[in-house]
mmCIF file as Biopython writes it, N, C-alpha, C and O atoms, coordinates in Angstrom:
data_model
#
loop_
_atom_site.group_PDB
_atom_site.id
_atom_site.type_symbol
_atom_site.label_atom_id
_atom_site.label_alt_id
_atom_site.label_comp_id
_atom_site.label_asym_id
_atom_site.label_entity_id
_atom_site.label_seq_id
_atom_site.pdbx_PDB_ins_code
_atom_site.Cartn_x
_atom_site.Cartn_y
_atom_site.Cartn_z
_atom_site.occupancy
_atom_site.B_iso_or_equiv
_atom_site.auth_seq_id
_atom_site.auth_asym_id
_atom_site.pdbx_PDB_model_num
ATOM 1   N N  . MET A ? 1  ? -51.025 204.179 32.341 1.0 0.0 1  A 1 
ATOM 2   C CA . MET A ? 1  ? -52.274 204.362 31.631 1.0 0.0 1  A 1 
ATOM 3   C C  . MET A ? 1  ? -53.294 203.377 32.205 1.0 0.0 1  A 1 
ATOM 4   O O  . MET A ? 1  ? -52.964 202.309 32.720 1.0 0.0 1  A 1 
ATOM 5   N N  . ARG A ? 2  ? -54.538 203.801 32.084 1.0 0.0 2  A 1 
ATOM 6   C CA . ARG A ? 2  ? -55.624 202.983 32.632 1.0 0.0 2  A 1 
ATOM 7   C C  . ARG A ? 2  ? -56.760 202.888 31.616 1.0 0.0 2  A 1 
ATOM 8   O O  . ARG A ? 2  ? -57.103 203.868 30.955 1.0 0.0 2  A 1 
ATOM 9   N N  . GLU A ? 3  ? -57.326 201.712 31.507 1.0 0.0 3  A 1 
ATOM 10  C CA . GLU A ? 3  ? -58.417 201.494 30.557 1.0 0.0 3  A 1 
ATOM 11  C C  . GLU A ? 3  ? -59.684 202.183 31.043 1.0 0.0 3  A 1 
ATOM 12  O O  . GLU A ? 3  ? -60.112 202.014 32.185 1.0 0.0 3  A 1 
ATOM 13  N N  . LEU A ? 4  ? -60.267 202.960 30.146 1.0 0.0 4  A 1 
ATOM 14  C CA . LEU A ? 4  ? -61.490 203.682 30.467 1.0 0.0 4  A 1 
ATOM 15  C C  . LEU A ? 4  ? -62.703 202.995 29.839 1.0 0.0 4  A 1 
ATOM 16  O O  . LEU A ? 4  ? -63.737 202.832 30.488 1.0 0.0 4  A 1 
ATOM 17  N N  . VAL A ? 5  ? -62.568 202.594 28.572 1.0 0.0 5  A 1 
ATOM 18  C CA . VAL A ? 5  ? -63.669 201.978 27.833 1.0 0.0 5  A 1 
ATOM 19  C C  . VAL A ? 5  ? -63.101 200.905 26.914 1.0 0.0 5  A 1 
ATOM 20  O O  . VAL A ? 5  ? -61.990 201.030 26.398 1.0 0.0 5  A 1 
ATOM 21  N N  . ARG A ? 6  ? -63.879 199.858 26.721 1.0 0.0 6  A 1 
ATOM 22  C CA . ARG A ? 6  ? -63.535 198.801 25.758 1.0 0.0 6  A 1 
ATOM 23  C C  . ARG A ? 6  ? -64.755 198.607 24.869 1.0 0.0 6  A 1 
ATOM 24  O O  . ARG A ? 6  ? -65.855 198.348 25.356 1.0 0.0 6  A 1 
ATOM 25  N N  . SER A ? 7  ? -64.552 198.735 23.558 1.0 0.0 7  A 1 
ATOM 26  C CA . SER A ? 7  ? -65.684 198.645 22.636 1.0 0.0 7  A 1 
ATOM 27  C C  . SER A ? 7  ? -65.196 198.308 21.237 1.0 0.0 7  A 1 
ATOM 28  O O  . SER A ? 7  ? -64.027 198.519 20.916 1.0 0.0 7  A 1 
ATOM 29  N N  . ASN A ? 8  ? -66.092 197.784 20.401 1.0 0.0 8  A 1 
ATOM 30  C CA . ASN A ? 8  ? -65.784 197.625 18.980 1.0 0.0 8  A 1 
ATOM 31  C C  . ASN A ? 8  ? -66.681 198.527 18.141 1.0 0.0 8  A 1 
ATOM 32  O O  . ASN A ? 8  ? -66.878 198.278 16.952 1.0 0.0 8  A 1 
ATOM 33  N N  . ASP A ? 9  ? -67.220 199.569 18.754 1.0 0.0 9  A 1 
ATOM 34  C CA . ASP A ? 9  ? -68.039 200.561 18.060 1.0 0.0 9  A 1 
ATOM 35  C C  . ASP A ? 9  ? -67.173 201.798 17.784 1.0 0.0 9  A 1 
ATOM 36  O O  . ASP A ? 9  ? -66.965 202.616 18.679 1.0 0.0 9  A 1 
ATOM 37  N N  . PRO A ? 10 ? -66.664 201.939 16.544 1.0 0.0 10 A 1 
ATOM 38  C CA . PRO A ? 10 ? -65.760 203.053 16.244 1.0 0.0 10 A 1 
ATOM 39  C C  . PRO A ? 10 ? -66.419 204.424 16.384 1.0 0.0 10 A 1 
ATOM 40  O O  . PRO A ? 10 ? -65.742 205.399 16.711 1.0 0.0 10 A 1 
ATOM 41  N N  . VAL A ? 11 ? -67.711 204.515 16.144 1.0 0.0 11 A 1 
ATOM 42  C CA . VAL A ? 11 ? -68.406 205.805 16.273 1.0 0.0 11 A 1 
ATOM 43  C C  . VAL A ? 11 ? -68.438 206.224 17.742 1.0 0.0 11 A 1 
ATOM 44  O O  . VAL A ? 11 ? -68.149 207.375 18.067 1.0 0.0 11 A 1 
ATOM 45  N N  . ARG A ? 12 ? -68.784 205.302 18.615 1.0 0.0 12 A 1 
ATOM 46  C CA . ARG A ? 12 ? -68.828 205.596 20.048 1.0 0.0 12 A 1 
ATOM 47  C C  . ARG A ? 12 ? -67.443 205.979 20.559 1.0 0.0 12 A 1 
ATOM 48  O O  . ARG A ? 12 ? -67.302 206.941 21.314 1.0 0.0 12 A 1 
ATOM 49  N N  . LEU A ? 13 ? -66.431 205.237 20.156 1.0 0.0 13 A 1 
ATOM 50  C CA . LEU A ? 13 ? -65.072 205.527 20.602 1.0 0.0 13 A 1 
ATOM 51  C C  . LEU A ? 13 ? -64.601 206.888 20.108 1.0 0.0 13 A 1 
ATOM 52  O O  . LEU A ? 13 ? -63.926 207.616 20.836 1.0 0.0 13 A 1 
ATOM 53  N N  . SER A ? 14 ? -64.951 207.230 18.886 1.0 0.0 14 A 1 
ATOM 54  C CA . SER A ? 14 ? -64.597 208.538 18.338 1.0 0.0 14 A 1 
ATOM 55  C C  . SER A ? 14 ? -65.282 209.657 19.114 1.0 0.0 14 A 1 
ATOM 56  O O  . SER A ? 14 ? -64.660 210.668 19.440 1.0 0.0 14 A 1 
ATOM 57  N N  . PHE A ? 15 ? -66.560 209.471 19.407 1.0 0.0 15 A 1 
ATOM 58  C CA . PHE A ? 15 ? -67.312 210.450 20.187 1.0 0.0 15 A 1 
ATOM 59  C C  . PHE A ? 15 ? -66.693 210.643 21.569 1.0 0.0 15 A 1 
ATOM 60  O O  . PHE A ? 15 ? -66.500 211.775 22.014 1.0 0.0 15 A 1 
ATOM 61  N N  . LEU A ? 16 ? -66.384 209.546 22.240 1.0 0.0 16 A 1 
ATOM 62  C CA . LEU A ? 16 ? -65.819 209.629 23.582 1.0 0.0 16 A 1 
ATOM 63  C C  . LEU A ? 16 ? -64.436 210.269 23.572 1.0 0.0 16 A 1 
ATOM 64  O O  . LEU A ? 16 ? -64.100 211.029 24.480 1.0 0.0 16 A 1 
ATOM 65  N N  . THR A ? 17 ? -63.635 209.971 22.560 1.0 0.0 17 A 1 
ATOM 66  C CA . THR A ? 17 ? -62.315 210.579 22.431 1.0 0.0 17 A 1 
ATOM 67  C C  . THR A ? 17 ? -62.441 212.091 22.256 1.0 0.0 17 A 1 
ATOM 68  O O  . THR A ? 17 ? -61.694 212.851 22.873 1.0 0.0 17 A 1 
ATOM 69  N N  . ALA A ? 18 ? -63.380 212.527 21.420 1.0 0.0 18 A 1 
ATOM 70  C CA . ALA A ? 18 ? -63.605 213.964 21.208 1.0 0.0 18 A 1 
ATOM 71  C C  . ALA A ? 18 ? -64.120 214.629 22.479 1.0 0.0 18 A 1 
ATOM 72  O O  . ALA A ? 18 ? -63.700 215.738 22.812 1.0 0.0 18 A 1 
ATOM 73  N N  . LEU A ? 19 ? -65.009 213.975 23.177 1.0 0.0 19 A 1 
ATOM 74  C CA . LEU A ? 19 ? -65.546 214.503 24.431 1.0 0.0 19 A 1 
ATOM 75  C C  . LEU A ? 19 ? -64.430 214.717 25.448 1.0 0.0 19 A 1 
ATOM 76  O O  . LEU A ? 19 ? -64.367 215.759 26.100 1.0 0.0 19 A 1 
ATOM 77  N N  . LEU A ? 20 ? -63.565 213.741 25.578 1.0 0.0 20 A 1 
ATOM 78  C CA . LEU A ? 20 ? -62.439 213.858 26.502 1.0 0.0 20 A 1 
ATOM 79  C C  . LEU A ? 20 ? -61.488 214.974 26.077 1.0 0.0 20 A 1 
ATOM 80  O O  . LEU A ? 20 ? -61.017 215.743 26.915 1.0 0.0 20 A 1 
ATOM 81  N N  . ALA A ? 21 ? -61.209 215.063 24.787 1.0 0.0 21 A 1 
ATOM 82  C CA . ALA A ? 21 ? -60.302 216.098 24.276 1.0 0.0 21 A 1 
ATOM 83  C C  . ALA A ? 21 ? -60.846 217.494 24.565 1.0 0.0 21 A 1 
ATOM 84  O O  . ALA A ? 21 ? -60.081 218.399 24.899 1.0 0.0 21 A 1 
ATOM 85  N N  . GLU A ? 22 ? -62.156 217.675 24.441 1.0 0.0 22 A 1 
ATOM 86  C CA . GLU A ? 22 ? -62.770 218.972 24.745 1.0 0.0 22 A 1 
ATOM 87  C C  . GLU A ? 22 ? -62.546 219.380 26.194 1.0 0.0 22 A 1 
ATOM 88  O O  . GLU A ? 22 ? -62.528 220.568 26.515 1.0 0.0 22 A 1 
ATOM 89  N N  . SER A ? 23 ? -62.374 218.399 27.061 1.0 0.0 23 A 1 
ATOM 90  C CA . SER A ? 23 ? -62.154 218.672 28.479 1.0 0.0 23 A 1 
ATOM 91  C C  . SER A ? 23 ? -60.677 218.649 28.844 1.0 0.0 23 A 1 
ATOM 92  O O  . SER A ? 23 ? -60.319 218.716 30.021 1.0 0.0 23 A 1 
ATOM 93  N N  . GLY A ? 24 ? -59.826 218.555 27.838 1.0 0.0 24 A 1 
ATOM 94  C CA . GLY A ? 24 ? -58.388 218.596 28.078 1.0 0.0 24 A 1 
ATOM 95  C C  . GLY A ? 24 ? -57.786 217.283 28.532 1.0 0.0 24 A 1 
ATOM 96  O O  . GLY A ? 24 ? -56.696 217.262 29.103 1.0 0.0 24 A 1 
ATOM 97  N N  . ILE A ? 25 ? -58.486 216.188 28.284 1.0 0.0 25 A 1 
ATOM 98  C CA . ILE A ? 25 ? -57.987 214.861 28.658 1.0 0.0 25 A 1 
ATOM 99  C C  . ILE A ? 25 ? -57.559 214.127 27.396 1.0 0.0 25 A 1 
ATOM 100 O O  . ILE A ? 25 ? -58.361 213.905 26.490 1.0 0.0 25 A 1 
ATOM 101 N N  . GLU A ? 26 ? -56.290 213.755 27.350 1.0 0.0 26 A 1 
ATOM 102 C CA . GLU A ? 26 ? -55.780 213.023 26.192 1.0 0.0 26 A 1 
ATOM 103 C C  . GLU A ? 26 ? -56.110 211.546 26.341 1.0 0.0 26 A 1 
ATOM 104 O O  . GLU A ? 26 ? -55.831 210.942 27.376 1.0 0.0 26 A 1 
ATOM 105 N N  . ALA A ? 27 ? -56.693 210.978 25.323 1.0 0.0 27 A 1 
ATOM 106 C CA . ALA A ? 27 ? -57.028 209.553 25.313 1.0 0.0 27 A 1 
ATOM 107 C C  . ALA A ? 27 ? -56.240 208.870 24.203 1.0 0.0 27 A 1 
ATOM 108 O O  . ALA A ? 27 ? -55.990 209.458 23.150 1.0 0.0 27 A 1 
ATOM 109 N N  . VAL A ? 28 ? -55.857 207.639 24.448 1.0 0.0 28 A 1 
ATOM 110 C CA . VAL A ? 28 ? -55.101 206.849 23.482 1.0 0.0 28 A 1 
ATOM 111 C C  . VAL A ? 28 ? -55.907 205.589 23.164 1.0 0.0 28 A 1 
ATOM 112 O O  . VAL A ? 28 ? -56.395 204.904 24.063 1.0 0.0 28 A 1 
ATOM 113 N N  . MET A ? 29 ? -56.034 205.300 21.877 1.0 0.0 29 A 1 
ATOM 114 C CA . MET A ? 29 ? -56.744 204.105 21.431 1.0 0.0 29 A 1 
ATOM 115 C C  . MET A ? 29 ? -55.743 202.962 21.313 1.0 0.0 29 A 1 
ATOM 116 O O  . MET A ? 29 ? -54.753 203.062 20.588 1.0 0.0 29 A 1 
ATOM 117 N N  . MET A ? 30 ? -56.009 201.887 22.024 1.0 0.0 30 A 1 
ATOM 118 C CA . MET A ? 30 ? -55.141 200.709 21.975 1.0 0.0 30 A 1 
ATOM 119 C C  . MET A ? 30 ? -55.856 199.604 21.195 1.0 0.0 30 A 1 
ATOM 120 O O  . MET A ? 30 ? -57.085 199.564 21.131 1.0 0.0 30 A 1 
ATOM 121 N N  . ASP A ? 31 ? -55.078 198.728 20.617 1.0 0.0 31 A 1 
ATOM 122 C CA . ASP A ? 31 ? -55.568 197.559 19.878 1.0 0.0 31 A 1 
ATOM 123 C C  . ASP A ? 31 ? -56.223 197.919 18.551 1.0 0.0 31 A 1 
ATOM 124 O O  . ASP A ? 31 ? -56.924 197.095 17.964 1.0 0.0 31 A 1 
ATOM 125 N N  . LEU A ? 32 ? -56.004 199.129 18.078 1.0 0.0 32 A 1 
ATOM 126 C CA . LEU A ? 32 ? -56.580 199.562 16.809 1.0 0.0 32 A 1 
ATOM 127 C C  . LEU A ? 32 ? -56.049 198.717 15.655 1.0 0.0 32 A 1 
ATOM 128 O O  . LEU A ? 32 ? -56.821 198.248 14.819 1.0 0.0 32 A 1 
ATOM 129 N N  . HIS A ? 33 ? -54.741 198.525 15.610 1.0 0.0 33 A 1 
ATOM 130 C CA . HIS A ? 33 ? -54.148 197.776 14.505 1.0 0.0 33 A 1 
ATOM 131 C C  . HIS A ? 33 ? -54.508 196.297 14.562 1.0 0.0 33 A 1 
ATOM 132 O O  . HIS A ? 33 ? -54.684 195.659 13.524 1.0 0.0 33 A 1 
ATOM 133 N N  . ALA A ? 34 ? -54.618 195.758 15.752 1.0 0.0 34 A 1 
ATOM 134 C CA . ALA A ? 34 ? -55.012 194.350 15.883 1.0 0.0 34 A 1 
ATOM 135 C C  . ALA A ? 34 ? -56.440 194.167 15.392 1.0 0.0 34 A 1 
ATOM 136 O O  . ALA A ? 34 ? -56.763 193.167 14.751 1.0 0.0 34 A 1 
ATOM 137 N N  . SER A ? 35 ? -57.291 195.138 15.698 1.0 0.0 35 A 1 
ATOM 138 C CA . SER A ? 35 ? -58.677 195.067 15.268 1.0 0.0 35 A 1 
ATOM 139 C C  . SER A ? 35 ? -58.782 195.130 13.750 1.0 0.0 35 A 1 
ATOM 140 O O  . SER A ? 35 ? -59.584 194.411 13.155 1.0 0.0 35 A 1 
ATOM 141 N N  . VAL A ? 36 ? -57.987 195.976 13.125 1.0 0.0 36 A 1 
ATOM 142 C CA . VAL A ? 36 ? -57.989 196.093 11.660 1.0 0.0 36 A 1 
ATOM 143 C C  . VAL A ? 36 ? -57.404 194.828 11.035 1.0 0.0 36 A 1 
ATOM 144 O O  . VAL A ? 36 ? -57.902 194.348 10.016 1.0 0.0 36 A 1 
ATOM 145 N N  . ALA A ? 37 ? -56.354 194.293 11.643 1.0 0.0 37 A 1 
ATOM 146 C CA . ALA A ? 37 ? -55.691 193.110 11.097 1.0 0.0 37 A 1 
ATOM 147 C C  . ALA A ? 37 ? -56.604 191.890 11.090 1.0 0.0 37 A 1 
ATOM 148 O O  . ALA A ? 37 ? -56.479 191.027 10.221 1.0 0.0 37 A 1 
ATOM 149 N N  . GLU A ? 38 ? -57.529 191.812 12.060 1.0 0.0 38 A 1 
ATOM 150 C CA . GLU A ? 38 ? -58.415 190.660 12.101 1.0 0.0 38 A 1 
ATOM 151 C C  . GLU A ? 38 ? -59.580 190.801 11.134 1.0 0.0 38 A 1 
ATOM 152 O O  . GLU A ? 38 ? -60.476 189.958 11.109 1.0 0.0 38 A 1 
ATOM 153 N N  . GLY A ? 39 ? -59.570 191.854 10.349 1.0 0.0 39 A 1 
ATOM 154 C CA . GLY A ? 39 ? -60.559 192.009 9.294  1.0 0.0 39 A 1 
ATOM 155 C C  . GLY A ? 39 ? -61.745 192.878 9.668  1.0 0.0 39 A 1 
ATOM 156 O O  . GLY A ? 39 ? -62.728 192.946 8.930  1.0 0.0 39 A 1 
ATOM 157 N N  . SER A ? 40 ? -61.658 193.531 10.792 1.0 0.0 40 A 1 
ATOM 158 C CA . SER A ? 40 ? -62.721 194.436 11.256 1.0 0.0 40 A 1 
ATOM 159 C C  . SER A ? 40 ? -64.072 193.747 11.379 1.0 0.0 40 A 1 
ATOM 160 O O  . SER A ? 40 ? -65.110 194.341 11.087 1.0 0.0 40 A 1 
ATOM 161 N N  . ILE A ? 41 ? -64.052 192.501 11.809 1.0 0.0 41 A 1 
ATOM 162 C CA . ILE A ? 41 ? -65.315 191.783 12.013 1.0 0.0 41 A 1 
ATOM 163 C C  . ILE A ? 41 ? -65.868 192.015 13.411 1.0 0.0 41 A 1 
ATOM 164 O O  . ILE A ? 41 ? -66.945 191.525 13.750 1.0 0.0 41 A 1 
ATOM 165 N N  . GLY A ? 42 ? -65.129 192.764 14.216 1.0 0.0 42 A 1 
ATOM 166 C CA . GLY A ? 42 ? -65.615 193.112 15.544 1.0 0.0 42 A 1 
ATOM 167 C C  . GLY A ? 42 ? -65.269 192.125 16.633 1.0 0.0 42 A 1 
ATOM 168 O O  . GLY A ? 42 ? -65.797 192.223 17.741 1.0 0.0 42 A 1 
ATOM 169 N N  . ALA A ? 43 ? -64.400 191.180 16.350 1.0 0.0 43 A 1 
ATOM 170 C CA . ALA A ? 43 ? -64.045 190.185 17.357 1.0 0.0 43 A 1 
ATOM 171 C C  . ALA A ? 43 ? -63.131 190.762 18.428 1.0 0.0 43 A 1 
ATOM 172 O O  . ALA A ? 43 ? -63.221 190.388 19.598 1.0 0.0 43 A 1 
ATOM 173 N N  . LEU A ? 44 ? -62.250 191.674 18.025 1.0 0.0 44 A 1 
ATOM 174 C CA . LEU A ? 44 ? -61.326 192.284 18.985 1.0 0.0 44 A 1 
ATOM 175 C C  . LEU A ? 44 ? -61.791 193.701 19.320 1.0 0.0 44 A 1 
ATOM 176 O O  . LEU A ? 44 ? -61.962 194.541 18.437 1.0 0.0 44 A 1 
ATOM 177 N N  . GLU A ? 45 ? -61.986 193.940 20.588 1.0 0.0 45 A 1 
ATOM 178 C CA . GLU A ? 45 ? -62.407 195.272 21.012 1.0 0.0 45 A 1 
ATOM 179 C C  . GLU A ? 45 ? -61.210 196.195 21.120 1.0 0.0 45 A 1 
ATOM 180 O O  . GLU A ? 45 ? -60.095 195.754 21.399 1.0 0.0 45 A 1 
ATOM 181 N N  . ARG A ? 46 ? -61.442 197.461 20.900 1.0 0.0 46 A 1 
ATOM 182 C CA . ARG A ? 46 ? -60.420 198.487 21.076 1.0 0.0 46 A 1 
ATOM 183 C C  . ARG A ? 46 ? -60.558 199.050 22.486 1.0 0.0 46 A 1 
ATOM 184 O O  . ARG A ? 46 ? -61.653 199.091 23.047 1.0 0.0 46 A 1 
ATOM 185 N N  . ARG A ? 47 ? -59.437 199.481 23.047 1.0 0.0 47 A 1 
ATOM 186 C CA . ARG A ? 47 ? -59.447 200.040 24.399 1.0 0.0 47 A 1 
ATOM 187 C C  . ARG A ? 47 ? -59.114 201.522 24.341 1.0 0.0 47 A 1 
ATOM 188 O O  . ARG A ? 47 ? -58.175 201.936 23.661 1.0 0.0 47 A 1 
ATOM 189 N N  . LEU A ? 48 ? -59.893 202.309 25.060 1.0 0.0 48 A 1 
ATOM 190 C CA . LEU A ? 48 ? -59.647 203.740 25.194 1.0 0.0 48 A 1 
ATOM 191 C C  . LEU A ? 48 ? -58.956 203.936 26.537 1.0 0.0 48 A 1 
ATOM 192 O O  . LEU A ? 48 ? -59.518 203.625 27.587 1.0 0.0 48 A 1 
ATOM 193 N N  . MET A ? 49 ? -57.730 204.456 26.492 1.0 0.0 49 A 1 
ATOM 194 C CA . MET A ? 49 ? -56.896 204.578 27.685 1.0 0.0 49 A 1 
ATOM 195 C C  . MET A ? 49 ? -56.647 206.051 28.008 1.0 0.0 49 A 1 
ATOM 196 O O  . MET A ? 49 ? -56.571 206.891 27.111 1.0 0.0 49 A 1 
ATOM 197 N N  . VAL A ? 50 ? -56.522 206.352 29.301 1.0 0.0 50 A 1 
ATOM 198 C CA . VAL A ? 50 ? -56.172 207.692 29.764 1.0 0.0 50 A 1 
ATOM 199 C C  . VAL A ? 50 ? -55.082 207.553 30.828 1.0 0.0 50 A 1 
ATOM 200 O O  . VAL A ? 50 ? -54.865 206.473 31.377 1.0 0.0 50 A 1 
ATOM 201 N N  . LEU A ? 51 ? -54.407 208.661 31.104 1.0 0.0 51 A 1 
ATOM 202 C CA . LEU A ? 51 ? -53.413 208.656 32.171 1.0 0.0 51 A 1 
ATOM 203 C C  . LEU A ? 51 ? -54.088 208.404 33.508 1.0 0.0 51 A 1 
ATOM 204 O O  . LEU A ? 51 ? -55.243 208.777 33.714 1.0 0.0 51 A 1 
ATOM 205 N N  . GLU A ? 52 ? -53.372 207.781 34.397 1.0 0.0 52 A 1 
ATOM 206 C CA . GLU A ? 52 ? -53.913 207.455 35.724 1.0 0.0 52 A 1 
ATOM 207 C C  . GLU A ? 52 ? -54.470 208.692 36.422 1.0 0.0 52 A 1 
ATOM 208 O O  . GLU A ? 52 ? -55.531 208.629 37.044 1.0 0.0 52 A 1 
ATOM 209 N N  . GLU A ? 53 ? -53.764 209.812 36.323 1.0 0.0 53 A 1 
ATOM 210 C CA . GLU A ? 53 ? -54.204 211.035 37.017 1.0 0.0 53 A 1 
ATOM 211 C C  . GLU A ? 53 ? -55.463 211.655 36.397 1.0 0.0 53 A 1 
ATOM 212 O O  . GLU A ? 53 ? -56.126 212.470 37.038 1.0 0.0 53 A 1 
ATOM 213 N N  . ASP A ? 54 ? -55.794 211.279 35.170 1.0 0.0 54 A 1 
ATOM 214 C CA . ASP A ? 54 ? -57.006 211.782 34.510 1.0 0.0 54 A 1 
ATOM 215 C C  . ASP A ? 54 ? -58.186 210.820 34.621 1.0 0.0 54 A 1 
ATOM 216 O O  . ASP A ? 54 ? -59.303 211.162 34.233 1.0 0.0 54 A 1 
ATOM 217 N N  . TYR A ? 55 ? -57.948 209.623 35.147 1.0 0.0 55 A 1 
ATOM 218 C CA . TYR A ? 55 ? -58.946 208.560 35.104 1.0 0.0 55 A 1 
ATOM 219 C C  . TYR A ? 55 ? -60.270 208.930 35.779 1.0 0.0 55 A 1 
ATOM 220 O O  . TYR A ? 55 ? -61.324 208.770 35.165 1.0 0.0 55 A 1 
ATOM 221 N N  . GLU A ? 56 ? -60.248 209.411 37.001 1.0 0.0 56 A 1 
ATOM 222 C CA . GLU A ? 56 ? -61.490 209.693 37.727 1.0 0.0 56 A 1 
ATOM 223 C C  . GLU A ? 56 ? -62.309 210.785 37.045 1.0 0.0 56 A 1 
ATOM 224 O O  . GLU A ? 56 ? -63.527 210.666 36.917 1.0 0.0 56 A 1 
ATOM 225 N N  . ARG A ? 57 ? -61.638 211.846 36.610 1.0 0.0 57 A 1 
ATOM 226 C CA . ARG A ? 57 ? -62.352 212.929 35.919 1.0 0.0 57 A 1 
ATOM 227 C C  . ARG A ? 57 ? -62.924 212.430 34.594 1.0 0.0 57 A 1 
ATOM 228 O O  . ARG A ? 57 ? -64.051 212.772 34.236 1.0 0.0 57 A 1 
ATOM 229 N N  . ALA A ? 58 ? -62.156 211.626 33.869 1.0 0.0 58 A 1 
ATOM 230 C CA . ALA A ? 58 ? -62.618 211.078 32.593 1.0 0.0 58 A 1 
ATOM 231 C C  . ALA A ? 58 ? -63.811 210.146 32.808 1.0 0.0 58 A 1 
ATOM 232 O O  . ALA A ? 58 ? -64.772 210.176 32.040 1.0 0.0 58 A 1 
ATOM 233 N N  . ARG A ? 59 ? -63.747 209.336 33.834 1.0 0.0 59 A 1 
ATOM 234 C CA . ARG A ? 59 ? -64.848 208.416 34.128 1.0 0.0 59 A 1 
ATOM 235 C C  . ARG A ? 59 ? -66.135 209.176 34.443 1.0 0.0 59 A 1 
ATOM 236 O O  . ARG A ? 59 ? -67.211 208.785 33.991 1.0 0.0 59 A 1 
ATOM 237 N N  . ARG A ? 60 ? -66.033 210.255 35.211 1.0 0.0 60 A 1 
ATOM 238 C CA . ARG A ? 60 ? -67.217 211.071 35.514 1.0 0.0 60 A 1 
ATOM 239 C C  . ARG A ? 60 ? -67.790 211.703 34.255 1.0 0.0 60 A 1 
ATOM 240 O O  . ARG A ? 60 ? -69.005 211.720 34.060 1.0 0.0 60 A 1 
ATOM 241 N N  . LEU A ? 61 ? -66.916 212.220 33.402 1.0 0.0 61 A 1 
ATOM 242 C CA . LEU A ? 61 ? -67.370 212.813 32.136 1.0 0.0 61 A 1 
ATOM 243 C C  . LEU A ? 61 ? -68.125 211.800 31.285 1.0 0.0 61 A 1 
ATOM 244 O O  . LEU A ? 61 ? -69.181 212.109 30.734 1.0 0.0 61 A 1 
ATOM 245 N N  . LEU A ? 62 ? -67.585 210.602 31.181 1.0 0.0 62 A 1 
ATOM 246 C CA . LEU A ? 62 ? -68.223 209.582 30.349 1.0 0.0 62 A 1 
ATOM 247 C C  . LEU A ? 62 ? -69.536 209.104 30.962 1.0 0.0 62 A 1 
ATOM 248 O O  . LEU A ? 62 ? -70.486 208.812 30.236 1.0 0.0 62 A 1 
ATOM 249 N N  . MET A ? 63 ? -69.597 209.022 32.262 1.0 0.0 63 A 1 
ATOM 250 C CA . MET A ? 63 ? -70.847 208.629 32.913 1.0 0.0 63 A 1 
ATOM 251 C C  . MET A ? 63 ? -71.938 209.657 32.631 1.0 0.0 63 A 1 
ATOM 252 O O  . MET A ? 63 ? -73.085 209.297 32.366 1.0 0.0 63 A 1 
ATOM 253 N N  . GLU A ? 64 ? -71.577 210.934 32.688 1.0 0.0 64 A 1 
ATOM 254 C CA . GLU A ? 64 ? -72.559 211.995 32.372 1.0 0.0 64 A 1 
ATOM 255 C C  . GLU A ? 64 ? -72.966 211.921 30.909 1.0 0.0 64 A 1 
ATOM 256 O O  . GLU A ? 64 ? -74.144 212.079 30.590 1.0 0.0 64 A 1 
ATOM 257 N N  . ALA A ? 65 ? -72.017 211.685 30.018 1.0 0.0 65 A 1 
ATOM 258 C CA . ALA A ? 65 ? -72.308 211.610 28.590 1.0 0.0 65 A 1 
ATOM 259 C C  . ALA A ? 65 ? -73.173 210.393 28.258 1.0 0.0 65 A 1 
ATOM 260 O O  . ALA A ? 65 ? -74.060 210.474 27.408 1.0 0.0 65 A 1 
ATOM 261 N N  . GLU A ? 66 ? -72.920 209.283 28.917 1.0 0.0 66 A 1 
ATOM 262 C CA . GLU A ? 66 ? -73.674 208.055 28.650 1.0 0.0 66 A 1 
ATOM 263 C C  . GLU A ? 66 ? -75.152 208.238 28.993 1.0 0.0 66 A 1 
ATOM 264 O O  . GLU A ? 66 ? -76.005 207.573 28.405 1.0 0.0 66 A 1 
ATOM 265 N N  . GLU A ? 67 ? -75.463 209.118 29.921 1.0 0.0 67 A 1 
ATOM 266 C CA . GLU A ? 67 ? -76.852 209.383 30.259 1.0 0.0 67 A 1 
ATOM 267 C C  . GLU A ? 67 ? -77.601 209.995 29.083 1.0 0.0 67 A 1 
ATOM 268 O O  . GLU A ? 67 ? -78.819 209.858 28.972 1.0 0.0 67 A 1 
ATOM 269 N N  . HIS A ? 68 ? -76.863 210.670 28.209 1.0 0.0 68 A 1 
ATOM 270 C CA . HIS A ? 68 ? -77.482 211.358 27.074 1.0 0.0 68 A 1 
ATOM 271 C C  . HIS A ? 68 ? -77.223 210.639 25.753 1.0 0.0 68 A 1 
ATOM 272 O O  . HIS A ? 68 ? -77.742 211.058 24.718 1.0 0.0 68 A 1 
ATOM 273 N N  . TRP A ? 69 ? -76.439 209.576 25.767 1.0 0.0 69 A 1 
ATOM 274 C CA . TRP A ? 69 ? -76.020 208.866 24.543 1.0 0.0 69 A 1 
ATOM 275 C C  . TRP A ? 69 ? -77.145 208.088 23.951 1.0 0.0 69 A 1 
ATOM 276 O O  . TRP A ? 69 ? -76.970 207.434 22.923 1.0 0.0 69 A 1 
#
């Protein structure tokens, strides 16, 4: 797995996860429980991960989406 995005913005991460899913790319959220355990003050960022073979396509999709975000 490879890190695609690191953020503490749950809305952005949810949007990006849905965008990837629409294109058939499965994304996994890492550090979710650690972020909740620290009280959700935003100190710990969550990581959005994809399979290595999906990384380049996912990165292009997110770059295009970020232009409109």
